[in-house]
C-alpha positions in Angstrom: -50.4 20.4 118.4 -48.4 18.5 115.7 -44.6 18.5 115.8 -42.9 20.6 113.1 -41.5 17.6 111.3 -44.9 16.2 110.9 -46.3 19.5 109.5 -43.5 19.6 106.9 -44.1 16.0 105.8 -47.9 16.7 105.3 -47.1 19.8 103.1 -44.7 17.9 100.9 -47.2 15.1 100.4 -49.9 17.7 99.3 -47.5 19.3 96.7 -46.7 15.9 95.1 -50.5 15.2 94.9 -51.2 18.5 93.2 -48.4 18.2 90.4 -49.9 17.1 87.0 -48.7 13.7 85.7 -46.3 13.9 82.7 -48.0 13.5 79.3 -47.3 10.1 77.6 -46.7 10.0 73.8 -49.1 7.7 72.0 -47.6 4.6 70.6 -48.1 4.2 66.8 -48.8 0.8 65.3 -45.8 -0.8 63.7 -47.3 -0.1 60.2 -47.5 3.6 60.9 -43.9 4.0 62.1 -41.9 6.5 59.9 -39.5 4.8 57.5 -36.0 6.5 57.4 -34.8 5.1 54.0 -32.5 6.8 51.4 -34.2 8.4 48.4 -34.6 6.3 45.3 -31.5 6.2 43.0 -31.5 8.9 40.2 -31.9 7.4 36.8 -29.4 8.8 34.3 -30.0 9.0 30.6 -27.3 6.9 29.1 -28.1 8.1 25.6 -28.1 11.9 25.7 -28.8 13.8 22.6 -25.9 15.0 20.5 -24.0 17.9 22.1 -22.2 20.8 20.6 -18.4 20.6 21.0 -17.2 21.8 24.3 -14.6 24.7 24.5 -11.3 23.3 23.4 -12.8 20.9 20.8 -13.3 21.2 17.1 -15.4 19.2 14.7 -13.7 17.7 11.7 -15.5 16.0 8.7 -13.7 12.9 7.6 -14.5 11.2 4.3 -17.7 9.6 5.5 -18.4 10.6 9.1 -17.9 13.4 11.6 -15.3 13.0 14.3 -14.6 15.0 17.4 -11.0 15.7 18.2 -9.6 17.7 21.1 -7.3 20.6 20.5 -4.0 20.6 22.3 -4.7 17.3 24.2 -4.0 13.8 23.0 -4.2 10.3 24.3 -0.9 8.6 25.0 -1.9 5.5 23.1 -0.4 5.0 19.7 -3.4 3.1 18.4 -6.6 4.6 17.1 -8.8 3.4 20.0 -8.0 4.6 23.6 -7.9 2.2 26.5 -10.5 2.2 29.3 -8.0 4.0 31.5 -7.5 6.7 29.0 -11.2 7.2 28.6 -11.6 7.5 32.4 -9.2 10.4 32.4 -11.5 12.4 30.1 -15.0 11.9 31.4 -16.4 15.2 30.2 -15.5 14.6 26.5 -17.6 12.9 23.9 -15.3 11.6 21.2 -16.3 9.5 18.2 -13.6 7.0 17.5 -15.3 5.5 14.4 -13.2 4.6 11.4 -13.3 7.2 8.6 -13.7 4.2 6.2 -17.2 3.6 7.5 -19.7 4.2 4.7 -22.2 6.3 6.6 -24.3 9.0 4.8 -22.1 11.9 3.6 -22.4 15.2 5.4 -25.1 17.5 4.2 -22.5 19.8 2.6 -20.8 17.1 0.6 -21.1 17.2 -3.2 -20.9 14.6 -5.9 -18.5 15.3 -8.7 -20.1 17.0 -11.7 -17.1 17.1 -14.1 -13.8 15.4 -14.7 -11.9 17.9 -12.5 -14.1 17.4 -9.5 -14.0 13.6 -10.1 -10.2 13.6 -10.0 -10.1 15.9 -7.0 -12.5 13.7 -5.0 -10.4 10.6 -5.8 -7.2 12.3 -4.9 -8.6 13.5 -1.5 -9.5 9.9 -0.7 -6.0 8.6 -1.5 -7.0 7.1 -4.9 -4.7 9.1 -7.1 -5.6 9.7 -10.8 -2.1 11.1 -11.3 -1.9 14.8 -12.1 -5.2 16.5 -11.6 -5.6 17.9 -15.1 -9.4 17.9 -15.7 -9.1 15.2 -18.4 -10.2 11.8 -17.2 -8.3 9.0 -18.9 -6.9 5.6 -18.1 -5.3 6.6 -14.8 -8.6 8.1 -13.6 -10.5 5.0 -14.6 -7.9 2.8 -12.6 -8.4 5.0 -9.6 -12.2 4.7 -9.8 -11.9 0.9 -9.9 -9.6 0.9 -6.9 -12.1 3.1 -5.0 -15.0 0.8 -6.0 -12.9 -2.2 -4.8 -12.4 -0.4 -1.4 -16.2 0.1 -1.1 -17.1 -3.4 -2.4 -18.9 -2.0 -5.4 -18.9 -3.5 -8.9 -15.7 -2.6 -10.7 -17.1 -0.5 -13.6 -14.3 2.0 -13.8 -16.8 4.8 -14.4 -18.8 7.2 -12.1 -21.9 5.1 -12.0 -24.8 6.0 -9.6 -23.6 3.8 -6.8 -20.1 5.1 -7.0 -21.3 8.7 -7.3 -23.3 8.3 -4.1 -20.1 7.2 -2.2 -17.5 9.4 -3.9 -18.4 12.8 -2.4 -16.2 15.8 -1.5 -16.6 18.9 0.6 -16.6 22.1 -1.3 -15.0 24.3 -2.5 -13.1 22.5 -5.3 -11.0 25.5 -6.0 -9.2 27.9 -3.6 -6.5 30.6 -3.7 -2.9 30.6 -2.7 -0.9 33.6 -1.7 2.8 33.3 -2.7 5.3 34.0 0.1 8.9 35.0 0.3 9.7 31.4 1.4 8.3 30.2 -1.9 10.5 32.5 -3.8 13.6 31.6 -1.7 13.2 27.9 -2.7 13.7 28.5 -6.4 17.0 27.3 -7.7 18.2 26.5 -11.3 18.9 22.8 -11.8 22.3 21.8 -13.1 22.4 20.2 -16.5 25.0 17.5 -15.7 25.4 15.1 -12.8 28.5 17.0 -11.7 26.7 20.3 -11.6 23.8 18.8 -9.6 26.2 17.3 -7.1 27.6 20.7 -6.4 24.2 22.3 -5.6 23.2 22.7 -1.9 19.8 21.2 -2.7 17.9 20.2 -5.8 14.7 22.3 -5.3 12.0 23.7 -7.6 13.2 25.7 -10.5 10.0 27.8 -11.0 7.0 29.0 -9.1 4.8 27.2 -11.7 6.5 23.9 -10.9 6.3 24.5 -7.1 2.6 25.4 -7.1 1.6 22.6 -9.5 3.4 19.9 -7.5 2.1 21.1 -4.1 -1.4 21.1 -5.4 -1.2 17.8 -7.3 -2.0 19.3 -10.6 -0.6 19.9 -14.1 1.2 23.1 -15.0 -1.1 23.4 -18.1 -4.3 23.4 -15.9 -2.8 26.1 -13.6 -2.0 28.3 -16.6 -5.5 27.8 -18.0 -7.1 28.7 -14.6 -4.9 31.8 -14.2 -5.1 33.5 -17.6 -3.0 36.5 -17.9 -0.6 35.5 -15.0 3.0 35.8 -15.9 4.5 33.2 -13.6 8.1 34.2 -14.1 7.3 37.8 -12.8 5.2 36.9 -9.7 6.3 38.4 -6.4 5.5 37.6 -2.8 1.8 38.5 -2.1 0.6 37.4 -5.5 -2.6 35.3 -5.4 -3.3 32.4 -7.8 -6.2 30.0 -8.2 -5.4 26.4 -7.3 -7.1 23.0 -6.7 -8.3 22.6 -3.1 -6.4 19.4 -2.4 -6.3 17.7 1.0 -4.4 14.8 2.5 -6.3 11.6 3.0 -6.7 10.3 6.6 -5.8 6.6 6.6 -7.6 4.3 9.0 -4.3 2.7 10.1 -1.2 1.0 8.8 -1.4 -1.1 5.7 -0.9 -4.9 5.9 0.9 -5.1 2.5 1.7 -3.3 -0.7 0.7 -4.7 -4.1 2.3 -3.7 -7.4 0.6 -4.7 -10.7 3.2 -4.5 -13.5 0.6 -4.9 -16.2 -1.5 -2.0 -14.9 1.3 0.3 -13.7 -0.2 0.7 -10.3 0.9 0.5 -6.6 -1.7 -0.1 -3.9 -1.7 -0.3 -0.1 -4.0 -3.1 1.2 -5.5 -3.5 4.7 -5.8 -6.7 6.7 -9.0 -7.7 4.8 -7.3 -7.2 1.4 -9.3 -4.0 0.7 -7.5 -1.1 -1.1 -6.6 1.8 1.2 -4.5 3.8 -1.2 -3.9 3.6 -5.0 -1.2 5.3 -7.1 0.0 5.3 -10.7 3.5 3.8 -10.8 6.3 3.6 -13.4 8.1 0.3 -13.7 11.4 -0.9 -15.3 11.9 -0.5 -19.1 13.5 -4.0 -19.4 11.3 -7.0 -18.6 14.2 -8.8 -17.0 14.6 -6.0 -14.5 11.0 -6.3 -13.3 11.0 -8.4 -10.1 7.9 -10.7 -9.6 7.0 -12.2 -6.3 7.2 -11.1 -2.7 9.7 -8.5 -1.6 10.0 -6.7 1.7 10.6 -3.1 2.9 14.0 -2.8 4.5 14.5 1.0 4.8 12.4 4.2 4.8 14.0 7.5 4.1 12.2 10.8 3.6 14.2 13.5 1.8 17.0 11.1 0.7 20.3 11.8 -1.0 21.0 10.1 -4.3 24.2 8.4 -5.3 25.0 8.7 -9.0 26.6 5.6 -10.3 28.2 6.1 -13.8 27.7 2.4 -14.5 23.9 3.0 -14.8 24.5 6.0 -17.2 27.2 4.8 -19.5 26.5 7.6 -22.0 26.9 10.4 -19.5 30.0 12.7 -19.6 30.9 11.5 -16.0 30.9 7.9 -17.1 33.1 8.7 -20.1 35.5 10.6 -17.9 35.4 7.8 -15.2 34.9 10.5 -12.6 33.4 8.0 -10.1 30.2 8.2 -8.0 28.6 11.5 -7.1 26.3 12.5 -4.3 23.1 14.5 -5.1 21.6 16.4 -2.2 17.9 16.1 -1.2 15.0 18.0 -2.8 12.0 17.5 -5.0 14.2 17.4 -8.1 16.4 14.7 -6.7 16.4 11.7 -9.1 14.5 9.7 -6.4 12.3 12.6 -5.4 11.4 13.3 -1.8 11.1 9.7 -0.6 13.1 6.4 -0.8 11.6 3.1 0.4 14.2 0.4 0.1 13.4 -3.2 -0.8 15.2 -6.4 0.0 16.5 -6.7 -3.6 19.8 -4.7 -4.0 19.3 -1.5 -5.9 15.5 -1.7 -5.9 13.1 0.7 -4.1 9.9 2.7 -4.3 10.5 6.4 -4.6 9.4 9.8 -5.8 10.3 11.6 -9.0 11.2 15.1 -10.3 8.8 14.5 -13.3 5.3 13.7 -11.9 3.7 14.2 -15.4 5.5 11.1 -16.6 4.6 8.7 -13.8 2.8 5.6 -15.3 3.6 6.7 -18.8 7.3 6.2 -19.0 9.6 3.6 -17.5 12.5 3.4 -15.1 15.8 1.6 -14.6 14.1 -0.9 -12.3 12.6 0.9 -9.4 8.9 1.7 -8.8 8.4 5.4 -9.3 5.6 7.6 -7.8 4.7 11.3 -7.9 6.4 12.9 -4.9 3.1 13.7 -3.1 1.9 10.1 -3.5 5.3 8.7 -2.2 4.9 11.0 0.8 1.4 9.7 1.4 2.7 6.2 1.3 5.1 6.9 4.2 2.1 7.2 6.6 1.0 3.6 6.1 4.2 1.5 5.6 6.8 0.0 7.9 10.0 -1.9 7.6 9.4 -5.7 7.1 6.1 -5.1 5.3 5.6 -7.4 2.4 5.4 -6.0 -1.2 3.7 -8.4 -3.6 4.7 -7.7 -7.2 2.3 -9.3 -9.7 2.9 -9.6 -13.5 
C-alpha cells in the first residue's frame, strides 16, 4: 500500500495532464499588422462662395463696389486697411476692404444719367461738384465732367460720352422727400443788415426754410420751387413734406496729397498721391489780379464753424468804417461771411472758406480768399490736414 503523500502526488500529476493547453494567438505577417495612424487632414475650401451678411452686418454700395461693414464694431486702426492682428480678432467676418475708387462693374440697380438733373446729381454724389444742382448743365457741369474723366483716366471731352456714361452711374431714386421739423423752424433767424447788427446776433443762421432746404440738398431755390408747385414756403409748419434732390456725401478713399487751385478755371481740386483728382469744386477767386497768389502755399489751420472778424479797413464804404467803430466779431453760422468752414493758408489773411451765397460761387469774385459753397467746404475737411501743400496755378 502506497503512502498517503505518494497518492496525493499522483493525483496532482494527473490533474495537470488533463488541463487543456492555453490557446496561442496566431502571429500576423508584418505587412498585415493594423496601422494606427491619424486620419488624413481635412481639406478646407479657401475660396467659399459669397455669403449673406451675418447678423450685425450691413451691406453698403459704394460708388463702384459693394463693401461689408460691421455695425457697432470698428477696428482700432486709423488707416483703411486693418493689420493682421486686427483681422485675427474677427475670424468670423468677411469684410471687403477694396477701395471705392476701383472701377468694377456698377451694381445692377445703378442707373446712368438720362437728363441734366441726374447728371449733376451723379457728379455731386461722387464729389465732383457742378455747383448748385439746378437741372441746367453749363460750364461748371462741364468742368466737373472733365474732372471726373481725369479721375477715371478717360479722354477729357467734358460731355457725357458713352465711356463716361458707363462709369458715372448712381443709385436711384434721384428724388426723395423731406419732412420739416421743429428744429428746422427753430433755426430761422433774420439776418442783420449792417455789420454791427450781425455782430449782435447769437448766430448767423438761415433766414428762410427755402434757403435751409436748398443749401442742405445742394440745389437752387428756383429748382425747389419748380418741383414743389403750390407750396407757400413762408407758411410751412413742422410736419410739412417737400420734394428734394436725393443727395449723398461722397466716400473719399483717403486723405488727399495736395490741393490744386486753377485761377483761370475758377476750380479747386483735391489730388491723391498719383495726381488723380479725388474731389472737384467751383471756386471764387480775388477780384484784383494782384491779390491772387500764384505758387505753392500750405494749410496752417482748419476751423469748422468759425467766427469772422470784421475789419473796417477791408470795407471802407461801410457805416462802421466811416464811424471808425473798430473791429467786430460775427458769430458762426451758414450766413457767416466765411460760411461754415475756414482753412487758413500760410499767407496772412488768405484762406479757403464757405460762403452765405452758394449761387454766386465761381461766378463772382472775392477780396482774395478762395470761396466754396458751404457743403463743398465741409466735404473738403474730410481730406485735408495742416501742412498740406496748396498749388495755385494761373
